SEMARFI-898441 format. One record per atom (N, C-alpha, C): residue number from 1; atom name; x, y negated, z. Coordinates in nm, 3 decimals, padded with zeros to 5 digits. Layout:
<pts>
[pt NUM, "CA", [X, Y, Z]]
...
</pts>
This chain:
<pts>
[pt 1, "N", [-01.634, -01.854, 02.035]]
[pt 1, "CA", [-01.622, -01.924, 02.209]]
[pt 1, "C", [-01.507, -01.868, 02.257]]
[pt 2, "N", [-01.432, -01.936, 02.338]]
[pt 2, "CA", [-01.344, -01.896, 02.430]]
[pt 2, "C", [-01.392, -01.779, 02.528]]
[pt 3, "N", [-01.299, -01.732, 02.595]]
[pt 3, "CA", [-01.310, -01.647, 02.753]]
[pt 3, "C", [-01.372, -01.720, 02.838]]
[pt 4, "N", [-01.324, -01.861, 02.846]]
[pt 4, "CA", [-01.363, -01.943, 02.960]]
[pt 4, "C", [-01.538, -01.971, 02.891]]
[pt 5, "N", [-01.555, -02.014, 02.803]]
[pt 5, "CA", [-01.664, -02.042, 02.715]]
[pt 5, "C", [-01.776, -01.980, 02.773]]
[pt 6, "N", [-01.709, -01.844, 02.727]]
[pt 6, "CA", [-01.837, -01.736, 02.755]]
[pt 6, "C", [-01.841, -01.679, 02.886]]
[pt 7, "N", [-01.785, -01.728, 02.968]]
[pt 7, "CA", [-01.758, -01.685, 03.131]]
[pt 7, "C", [-01.861, -01.776, 03.198]]
[pt 8, "N", [-01.860, -01.922, 03.119]]
[pt 8, "CA", [-01.951, -02.028, 03.183]]
[pt 8, "C", [-02.078, -01.994, 03.084]]
[pt 9, "N", [-02.083, -01.945, 03.006]]
[pt 9, "CA", [-02.216, -01.912, 02.939]]
[pt 9, "C", [-02.267, -01.780, 03.038]]
[pt 10, "N", [-02.213, -01.699, 03.078]]
[pt 10, "CA", [-02.264, -01.594, 03.137]]
[pt 10, "C", [-02.294, -01.661, 03.302]]
[pt 11, "N", [-02.202, -01.741, 03.365]]
[pt 11, "CA", [-02.276, -01.774, 03.513]]
[pt 11, "C", [-02.357, -01.879, 03.469]]
[pt 12, "N", [-02.369, -01.950, 03.413]]
[pt 12, "CA", [-02.486, -02.049, 03.366]]
[pt 12, "C", [-02.628, -02.004, 03.315]]
[pt 13, "N", [-02.592, -01.841, 03.245]]
[pt 13, "CA", [-02.735, -01.843, 03.156]]
[pt 13, "C", [-02.715, -01.946, 03.053]]
[pt 14, "N", [-02.671, -01.975, 02.993]]
[pt 14, "CA", [-02.674, -02.042, 02.871]]
[pt 14, "C", [-02.715, -01.962, 02.727]]
[pt 15, "N", [-02.827, -02.023, 02.638]]
[pt 15, "CA", [-02.828, -01.950, 02.514]]
[pt 15, "C", [-02.722, -01.938, 02.420]]
[pt 16, "N", [-02.691, -01.860, 02.362]]
[pt 16, "CA", [-02.606, -01.836, 02.272]]
[pt 16, "C", [-02.636, -01.792, 02.142]]
[pt 17, "N", [-02.556, -01.841, 02.010]]
[pt 17, "CA", [-02.609, -01.848, 01.881]]
[pt 17, "C", [-02.513, -01.724, 01.831]]
[pt 18, "N", [-02.559, -01.599, 01.771]]
[pt 18, "CA", [-02.451, -01.528, 01.692]]
[pt 18, "C", [-02.508, -01.465, 01.557]]
[pt 19, "N", [-02.468, -01.488, 01.471]]
[pt 19, "CA", [-02.517, -01.447, 01.329]]
[pt 19, "C", [-02.633, -01.506, 01.316]]
[pt 20, "N", [-02.654, -01.631, 01.287]]
[pt 20, "CA", [-02.766, -01.703, 01.313]]
[pt 20, "C", [-02.898, -01.724, 01.369]]
[pt 21, "N", [-02.877, -01.613, 01.490]]
[pt 21, "CA", [-02.974, -01.574, 01.558]]
[pt 21, "C", [-02.962, -01.651, 01.722]]
[pt 22, "N", [-03.075, -01.684, 01.802]]
[pt 22, "CA", [-03.024, -01.716, 01.899]]
[pt 22, "C", [-03.037, -01.618, 01.989]]
[pt 23, "N", [-02.984, -01.589, 02.148]]
[pt 23, "CA", [-03.000, -01.488, 02.236]]
[pt 23, "C", [-03.001, -01.571, 02.362]]
[pt 24, "N", [-03.098, -01.526, 02.449]]
[pt 24, "CA", [-03.131, -01.569, 02.541]]
[pt 24, "C", [-03.009, -01.569, 02.690]]
[pt 25, "N", [-02.904, -01.488, 02.672]]
[pt 25, "CA", [-02.805, -01.533, 02.773]]
[pt 25, "C", [-02.708, -01.449, 02.723]]
[pt 26, "N", [-02.579, -01.441, 02.778]]
[pt 26, "CA", [-02.466, -01.311, 02.794]]
[pt 26, "C", [-02.507, -01.278, 02.882]]
[pt 27, "N", [-02.508, -01.126, 02.889]]
[pt 27, "CA", [-02.508, -01.074, 03.050]]
[pt 27, "C", [-02.388, -00.999, 03.071]]
[pt 28, "N", [-02.250, -00.969, 03.009]]
[pt 28, "CA", [-02.165, -00.872, 03.005]]
[pt 28, "C", [-02.056, -00.950, 02.923]]
[pt 29, "N", [-01.934, -00.971, 02.977]]
[pt 29, "CA", [-01.820, -00.974, 02.910]]
[pt 29, "C", [-01.726, -00.864, 02.906]]
[pt 30, "N", [-01.675, -00.813, 02.753]]
[pt 30, "CA", [-01.594, -00.723, 02.765]]
[pt 30, "C", [-01.497, -00.697, 02.727]]
[pt 31, "N", [-01.352, -00.669, 02.772]]
[pt 31, "CA", [-01.238, -00.662, 02.739]]
[pt 31, "C", [-01.175, -00.534, 02.704]]
[pt 32, "N", [-01.155, -00.546, 02.567]]
[pt 32, "CA", [-01.066, -00.418, 02.504]]
[pt 32, "C", [-00.967, -00.427, 02.512]]
[pt 33, "N", [-00.829, -00.359, 02.512]]
[pt 33, "CA", [-00.710, -00.383, 02.484]]
[pt 33, "C", [-00.704, -00.268, 02.386]]
[pt 34, "N", [-00.648, -00.328, 02.235]]
[pt 34, "CA", [-00.559, -00.257, 02.149]]
[pt 34, "C", [-00.417, -00.235, 02.175]]
[pt 35, "N", [-00.359, -00.200, 02.036]]
[pt 35, "CA", [-00.189, -00.190, 02.103]]
[pt 35, "C", [-00.117, -00.320, 02.132]]
[pt 36, "N", [-00.191, -00.413, 02.099]]
[pt 36, "CA", [-00.055, -00.560, 02.145]]
[pt 36, "C", [-00.156, -00.649, 02.209]]
[pt 37, "N", [-00.307, -00.674, 02.203]]
[pt 37, "CA", [-00.379, -00.751, 02.271]]
[pt 37, "C", [-00.528, -00.719, 02.337]]
[pt 38, "N", [-00.588, -00.829, 02.339]]
[pt 38, "CA", [-00.670, -00.826, 02.450]]
[pt 38, "C", [-00.834, -00.892, 02.328]]
[pt 39, "N", [-00.889, -00.772, 02.320]]
[pt 39, "CA", [-01.015, -00.807, 02.222]]
[pt 39, "C", [-01.131, -00.856, 02.345]]
[pt 40, "N", [-01.190, -00.946, 02.330]]
[pt 40, "CA", [-01.268, -01.005, 02.416]]
[pt 40, "C", [-01.428, -01.023, 02.337]]
[pt 41, "N", [-01.544, -00.953, 02.382]]
[pt 41, "CA", [-01.654, -00.907, 02.303]]
[pt 41, "C", [-01.775, -00.960, 02.405]]
[pt 42, "N", [-01.863, -01.020, 02.395]]
[pt 42, "CA", [-01.995, -01.001, 02.494]]
[pt 42, "C", [-02.121, -00.919, 02.457]]
[pt 43, "N", [-02.170, -00.900, 02.574]]
[pt 43, "CA", [-02.308, -00.876, 02.541]]
[pt 43, "C", [-02.430, -00.958, 02.557]]
[pt 44, "N", [-02.496, -00.975, 02.462]]
[pt 44, "CA", [-02.596, -01.043, 02.421]]
[pt 44, "C", [-02.747, -01.033, 02.445]]
[pt 45, "N", [-02.812, -01.086, 02.539]]
[pt 45, "CA", [-02.969, -01.059, 02.542]]
[pt 45, "C", [-03.032, -01.084, 02.463]]
[pt 46, "N", [-03.115, -01.019, 02.353]]
[pt 46, "CA", [-03.230, -01.101, 02.290]]
[pt 46, "C", [-03.352, -01.154, 02.329]]
[pt 47, "N", [-03.441, -01.215, 02.262]]
[pt 47, "CA", [-03.547, -01.282, 02.270]]
[pt 47, "C", [-03.661, -01.208, 02.369]]
[pt 48, "N", [-03.637, -01.096, 02.357]]
[pt 48, "CA", [-03.759, -01.013, 02.410]]
[pt 48, "C", [-03.704, -00.949, 02.528]]
[pt 49, "N", [-03.587, -00.977, 02.568]]
[pt 49, "CA", [-03.544, -00.927, 02.719]]
[pt 49, "C", [-03.524, -00.771, 02.685]]
[pt 50, "N", [-03.559, -00.692, 02.562]]
[pt 50, "CA", [-03.549, -00.546, 02.596]]
[pt 50, "C", [-03.444, -00.519, 02.536]]
[pt 51, "N", [-03.329, -00.595, 02.453]]
[pt 51, "CA", [-03.238, -00.507, 02.346]]
[pt 51, "C", [-03.103, -00.609, 02.380]]
[pt 52, "N", [-02.998, -00.520, 02.347]]
[pt 52, "CA", [-02.875, -00.637, 02.359]]
[pt 52, "C", [-02.781, -00.595, 02.252]]
[pt 53, "N", [-02.736, -00.667, 02.207]]
[pt 53, "CA", [-02.627, -00.702, 02.091]]
[pt 53, "C", [-02.488, -00.742, 02.132]]
[pt 54, "N", [-02.365, -00.653, 02.108]]
[pt 54, "CA", [-02.237, -00.666, 02.115]]
[pt 54, "C", [-02.190, -00.747, 02.010]]
[pt 55, "N", [-02.095, -00.863, 02.055]]
[pt 55, "CA", [-02.072, -00.947, 01.950]]
[pt 55, "C", [-01.910, -01.004, 02.004]]
[pt 56, "N", [-01.809, -01.025, 01.867]]
[pt 56, "CA", [-01.712, -01.037, 01.891]]
[pt 56, "C", [-01.692, -01.239, 01.986]]
[pt 57, "N", [-01.594, -01.237, 02.022]]
[pt 57, "CA", [-01.650, -01.384, 02.124]]
[pt 57, "C", [-01.641, -01.465, 01.993]]
[pt 58, "N", [-01.491, -01.474, 01.905]]
[pt 58, "CA", [-01.478, -01.583, 01.822]]
[pt 58, "C", [-01.605, -01.613, 01.747]]
[pt 59, "N", [-01.690, -01.516, 01.727]]
[pt 59, "CA", [-01.812, -01.566, 01.638]]
[pt 59, "C", [-01.952, -01.593, 01.730]]
[pt 60, "N", [-01.920, -01.604, 01.890]]
[pt 60, "CA", [-02.036, -01.663, 01.934]]
[pt 60, "C", [-02.046, -01.801, 01.916]]
[pt 61, "N", [-02.167, -01.874, 01.944]]
[pt 61, "CA", [-02.172, -02.054, 01.942]]
[pt 61, "C", [-02.258, -02.067, 02.071]]
[pt 62, "N", [-02.234, -02.139, 02.152]]
[pt 62, "CA", [-02.318, -02.192, 02.241]]
[pt 62, "C", [-02.447, -02.257, 02.171]]
[pt 63, "N", [-02.555, -02.191, 02.228]]
[pt 63, "CA", [-02.707, -02.265, 02.182]]
[pt 63, "C", [-02.735, -02.403, 02.228]]
[pt 64, "N", [-02.819, -02.447, 02.168]]
[pt 64, "CA", [-02.834, -02.577, 02.218]]
[pt 64, "C", [-02.918, -02.601, 02.319]]
[pt 65, "N", [-03.022, -02.543, 02.344]]
[pt 65, "CA", [-03.123, -02.515, 02.473]]
[pt 65, "C", [-03.231, -02.413, 02.488]]
[pt 66, "N", [-03.252, -02.422, 02.587]]
[pt 66, "CA", [-03.358, -02.277, 02.615]]
[pt 66, "C", [-03.460, -02.286, 02.532]]
[pt 67, "N", [-03.535, -02.392, 02.492]]
[pt 67, "CA", [-03.641, -02.388, 02.393]]
[pt 67, "C", [-03.643, -02.365, 02.241]]
[pt 68, "N", [-03.516, -02.353, 02.196]]
[pt 68, "CA", [-03.486, -02.283, 02.086]]
[pt 68, "C", [-03.561, -02.079, 02.132]]
[pt 69, "N", [-03.534, -02.035, 02.245]]
[pt 69, "CA", [-03.565, -01.886, 02.270]]
[pt 69, "C", [-03.708, -01.851, 02.257]]
</pts>
């Protein structure tokens, strides 16, 4: 997902998929600067609501519905 798509998922509380797992929602966006560019990552809340995963933006996909969770 792009930064704009992740922002929309964050604000809309849409489910997302990463590494074959569906997460409830994006809870934070993380911007890190390396020597020449900005790396975007997202904090994803798991189904139980008790743990988060940090994932690179390019490997996150939009989930299809809240029914998956």
